[in-house]
C-alpha positions as CSV (number, residue, x, y, z in Angstrom):
1,M,0.0,0.0,0.0
2,R,1.4,3.4,-1.0
3,I,1.7,5.9,2.0
4,D,0.5,9.4,1.4
5,L,3.7,11.3,2.1
6,M,2.0,14.7,2.0
7,A,-0.9,13.7,4.3
8,G,0.5,15.1,7.6
9,A,-2.7,14.8,9.5
10,T,-6.3,15.7,9.0
11,T,-6.8,19.4,8.4
12,G,-9.2,20.0,11.3
13,A,-7.2,18.1,13.8
14,V,-4.0,20.1,13.2
15,A,-5.6,23.5,12.7
16,R,-7.4,23.5,16.1
17,K,-4.2,22.7,18.0
18,V,-1.6,25.0,16.5
19,A,-0.9,28.5,17.6
20,P,-2.1,31.4,15.5
21,M,1.5,32.0,14.5
22,P,2.9,28.4,14.3
23,T,6.4,27.2,14.3
24,I,7.3,25.2,11.1
25,L,10.4,23.1,10.9
26,V,11.8,22.3,7.4
27,F,14.2,19.4,7.4
28,D,16.6,18.0,4.8
29,S,19.9,16.2,4.7
30,G,21.5,19.4,3.4
31,L,20.6,22.5,1.5
32,G,18.0,21.2,-0.9
33,G,15.2,22.0,1.4
34,L,15.9,25.7,1.0
35,T,13.7,25.4,-2.2
36,V,10.8,24.2,-0.1
37,L,11.5,26.7,2.7
38,E,11.1,29.5,0.2
39,Q,7.7,28.4,-0.9
40,V,6.4,27.6,2.5
41,R,7.6,31.0,3.9
42,R,5.6,32.7,1.1
43,A,2.5,30.8,2.1
44,R,2.9,31.5,5.9
45,P,5.2,34.5,6.2
46,D,3.9,35.0,9.8
47,A,5.1,31.6,11.0
48,A,8.4,31.1,12.9
49,F,10.7,28.9,10.8
50,V,13.5,26.5,11.6
51,Y,15.6,25.2,8.8
52,A,17.3,22.0,9.9
53,A,20.1,20.3,7.9
54,D,21.5,17.0,8.8
55,D,24.7,17.9,7.1
56,A,26.8,15.5,9.2
57,A,25.1,12.6,7.4
58,F,24.9,14.2,3.9
59,P,24.3,12.7,1.4
60,Y,21.6,10.3,2.6
61,G,21.8,8.3,-0.5
62,R,25.0,6.6,0.7
63,L,23.3,5.2,3.8
64,S,21.5,1.8,3.9
65,E,17.8,1.9,4.6
66,S,18.1,0.7,8.2
67,V,20.8,3.2,9.0
68,L,18.9,6.1,7.3
69,I,15.7,5.4,9.2
70,E,17.5,5.2,12.6
71,R,19.5,8.3,11.8
72,V,16.5,10.4,10.9
73,L,14.5,9.3,13.9
74,T,17.5,10.2,16.2
75,V,18.0,13.6,14.7
76,M,14.3,14.4,14.6
77,E,13.9,13.5,18.3
78,R,16.5,16.1,19.1
79,L,15.0,18.7,16.8
80,L,11.5,18.3,18.2
81,A,12.8,18.6,21.8
82,L,14.7,21.7,20.9
83,H,12.2,23.6,18.7
84,A,8.8,22.1,19.5
85,P,7.4,22.8,16.0
86,D,3.7,22.6,15.2
87,L,4.5,20.9,11.9
88,V,7.5,19.4,10.2
89,V,8.2,19.4,6.5
90,V,10.6,16.6,5.5
91,A,11.9,18.4,2.4
92,C,14.0,15.4,1.2
93,N,12.8,12.9,-1.3
94,T,15.1,10.2,0.0
95,A,13.9,10.5,3.6
96,S,10.3,11.0,2.6
97,T,10.0,7.9,0.5
98,L,11.5,5.8,3.3
99,V,11.2,7.3,6.8
100,L,7.8,9.0,6.9
101,P,5.9,6.0,8.3
102,A,8.4,5.5,11.1
103,L,8.3,9.2,12.0
104,R,4.6,9.3,12.1
105,Q,4.5,6.1,14.2
106,R,7.0,7.5,16.8
107,F,6.0,11.2,17.1
108,V,2.7,13.0,17.5
109,T,3.9,16.1,15.6
110,P,2.4,16.1,12.0
111,F,4.9,15.5,9.2
112,V,4.5,16.4,5.5
113,G,6.8,14.8,3.0
114,V,7.9,15.4,-0.6
115,V,6.3,13.4,-3.4
116,P,8.0,12.9,-6.7
117,P,5.7,15.1,-9.0
118,I,4.6,12.3,-11.3
119,K,0.9,13.2,-11.2
120,P,1.3,16.8,-12.3
121,A,3.8,15.7,-14.9
122,A,1.4,13.2,-16.4
123,A,-1.2,16.0,-16.6
124,A,1.2,18.5,-18.2
125,T,2.8,16.3,-20.9
126,R,1.6,16.4,-24.4
127,S,4.1,14.0,-25.9
128,R,3.5,11.4,-23.2
129,V,7.3,11.2,-22.8
130,V,8.3,12.2,-19.2
131,T,11.5,12.0,-17.2
132,L,11.8,11.7,-13.5
133,L,15.2,13.2,-12.4
134,A,16.1,12.1,-8.9
135,T,18.8,10.6,-6.7
136,P,19.7,6.9,-7.3
137,G,17.9,6.1,-4.0
138,T,14.6,7.7,-5.0
139,V,14.7,6.1,-8.4
140,A,15.1,2.7,-6.8
141,R,12.3,3.1,-4.2
142,A,9.1,1.1,-4.6
143,Y,7.1,4.2,-3.7
144,T,8.4,5.9,-6.9
145,H,7.5,3.0,-9.1
146,E,4.0,2.8,-7.6
147,L,3.4,6.5,-8.3
148,I,4.3,6.0,-11.9
149,E,2.0,3.0,-12.2
150,T,-0.8,4.9,-10.6
151,Y,-0.6,8.3,-12.3
152,A,1.5,7.9,-15.4
153,G,0.6,4.5,-16.8
154,T,-0.1,5.9,-20.2
155,C,3.3,7.7,-20.4
156,D,6.8,6.6,-21.3
157,V,8.7,7.5,-18.1
158,T,12.4,7.6,-18.1
159,L,14.0,7.3,-14.6
160,V,17.3,9.1,-14.2
161,G,19.3,8.6,-11.0
162,A,21.8,11.5,-11.0
163,P,24.7,10.7,-8.7
164,N,26.3,14.1,-8.4
165,L,23.6,16.8,-8.8
166,A,22.8,17.2,-5.1
167,G,26.5,17.7,-4.4
168,F,26.8,20.2,-7.2
169,A,23.9,22.2,-5.9
170,E,25.5,22.3,-2.4
171,A,28.9,23.3,-3.9
172,E,27.4,26.1,-6.0
173,L,25.6,27.6,-2.9
174,A,28.9,27.5,-1.1
175,G,30.5,29.6,-3.9
176,A,32.2,26.9,-6.0
177,A,32.1,27.0,-9.8
178,I,30.4,24.0,-11.4
179,D,31.4,23.4,-15.0
180,D,28.6,23.4,-17.6
181,A,29.9,20.2,-19.1
182,A,29.5,18.4,-15.7
183,L,25.9,19.6,-15.3
184,A,25.1,18.8,-18.9
185,A,26.3,15.2,-18.5
186,E,24.1,14.7,-15.5
187,I,20.9,15.8,-17.2
188,A,21.6,14.5,-20.7
189,P,19.8,11.1,-20.0
190,C,16.6,13.1,-19.3
191,F,16.2,14.0,-22.9
192,V,14.7,11.1,-24.9
193,T,13.6,10.9,-28.5
194,K,11.3,8.0,-29.3
195,A,11.3,6.1,-32.6
196,D,8.1,7.8,-33.6
197,G,9.6,11.3,-33.1
198,R,8.0,12.0,-29.7
199,R,10.4,13.4,-27.2
200,T,10.6,14.4,-23.6
201,D,8.6,17.5,-22.8
202,V,8.3,17.3,-19.0
203,V,11.0,16.7,-16.4
204,C,10.1,16.0,-12.7
205,L,12.6,17.5,-10.3
206,S,12.4,14.7,-7.7
207,C,15.2,15.9,-5.4
208,T,14.7,19.2,-3.6
209,H,18.3,20.2,-4.4
210,Y,17.7,20.3,-8.1
211,P,15.6,23.5,-8.3
212,L,18.7,25.3,-6.9
213,L,20.2,24.5,-10.3
214,L,17.1,25.1,-12.4
215,A,18.4,28.2,-14.3
216,R,21.5,26.2,-15.3
217,F,19.4,23.2,-16.4
218,Q,17.2,25.5,-18.6
219,A,20.3,27.0,-20.2
220,L,21.9,23.6,-20.9
221,A,18.8,21.7,-22.0
222,P,19.0,20.5,-25.7
223,W,15.4,21.6,-26.1
224,P,12.8,23.4,-24.0
225,V,10.9,21.2,-21.5
226,T,8.6,21.9,-18.6
227,W,10.4,21.4,-15.3
228,I,8.2,20.5,-12.4
229,D,9.2,21.5,-8.9
230,P,7.1,19.9,-6.0
231,A,7.8,22.7,-3.6
232,P,4.6,24.8,-4.4
233,A,2.4,21.7,-3.8
234,I,4.1,21.2,-0.4
235,A,3.3,24.8,0.5
236,R,-0.3,24.3,-0.4
237,R,-0.5,21.3,1.8
238,V,0.9,23.2,4.7
239,I,-1.8,25.8,4.2
240,Q,-4.4,23.0,4.2
241,L,-3.1,21.7,7.5
242,L,-2.3,24.9,9.4
243,G,-4.6,27.4,7.7
244,S,-3.8,30.7,6.0
245,A,-1.9,33.6,7.5
246,D,-3.9,36.3,9.2
247,R,-3.8,39.3,6.9
248,D,-3.0,41.5,9.9
249,A,-0.3,39.3,11.3
250,P,3.3,40.6,11.0
251,D,5.9,38.6,9.2
252,A,7.9,36.5,11.7
253,G,11.3,37.6,10.5
254,P,14.5,35.6,10.0
255,V,14.8,31.9,9.9
256,L,16.8,29.9,12.5
257,G,19.3,27.5,10.8
258,A,20.2,24.3,12.7
259,F,23.0,22.1,11.4
260,T,24.2,18.7,12.7
261,G,27.8,19.1,11.4
262,G,28.6,22.6,10.3
263,A,31.9,21.7,8.6
264,G,30.8,23.2,5.3
265,L,29.6,26.5,6.8
266,T,32.0,28.7,4.9
267,E,31.6,32.4,4.6
268,P,30.2,32.2,1.0
269,L,27.7,29.7,2.2
270,R,26.7,31.8,5.2
271,R,26.1,34.7,2.8
272,S,23.9,32.4,0.7
273,L,21.9,31.4,3.7
274,T,21.5,35.0,4.8
275,A,20.2,35.9,1.4
276,R,17.5,33.2,1.9
277,G,16.5,34.5,5.3
278,I,18.6,32.3,7.5
279,R,20.5,34.9,9.6
280,T,21.3,32.8,12.6
281,V,22.9,29.4,12.3
282,A,23.3,27.0,15.3
283,V,25.3,23.8,15.1
284,E,24.2,21.0,17.3
285,P,26.9,18.4,16.7
286,M,25.5,14.9,15.9
287,P,28.2,12.9,14.3
288,L,27.2,10.0,12.0
289,G,28.5,6.8,13.5
290,L,28.8,4.1,10.8
291,Q,30.0,0.6,11.6
């Protein structure tokens, strides 16, 4: 049975319990969740936000499923105790497609996950040739394949597990120059021409890091396509669960950043975080212990 990653909880149950100006925690393995944070902040500018990055364990794709589940549960327990959010957005496809059921079973706080945007892609395509661009872990998940069977059964769907794009996005935010050729090689398998002349016209961005590179993708694409980012849909789901902002409520102000490692917090990266509203960064060391 496919779990609804964006369910969170019933709208009424959550909306009656949260404060008029709720605290929302956006969680990712690294910096990809910044794309989700931006959309959710636009939806609820009055809310207090914590952006939590488990950078000590980045990238999650290198971890076994059992290690990843235990890691996220451990980190989340600490974050919930420290920040007491009214709602958590797990802004990571790898974690969402694997850990959401365990999080919901252990904690009472509502969680919203990230869904590979297969359904809107199937609605948008005209050629019926669609690509899902994700991490290798997300491409391999049964959840992803069930989404395709459910919503894109009439489409030709190409699955592309890009091994380096998330790291490229992190590096670019930190001020590194990523070569066009390296990016072009990662996205080249997304562009497919079928024997009958039909070709890819929609690409699903199924890792939250990837929209950070969207302008580069658009410039390097061999032909124009529609790029679908799931972040706006996540923001709409948050509104369904928490309600809309009061028109008279003031904006909550800067976002608190919480990192589990902090080794990559260079000055260029701190400037990038400040530009995205994260003006205070705290490091709560949680080393990743792998056997």
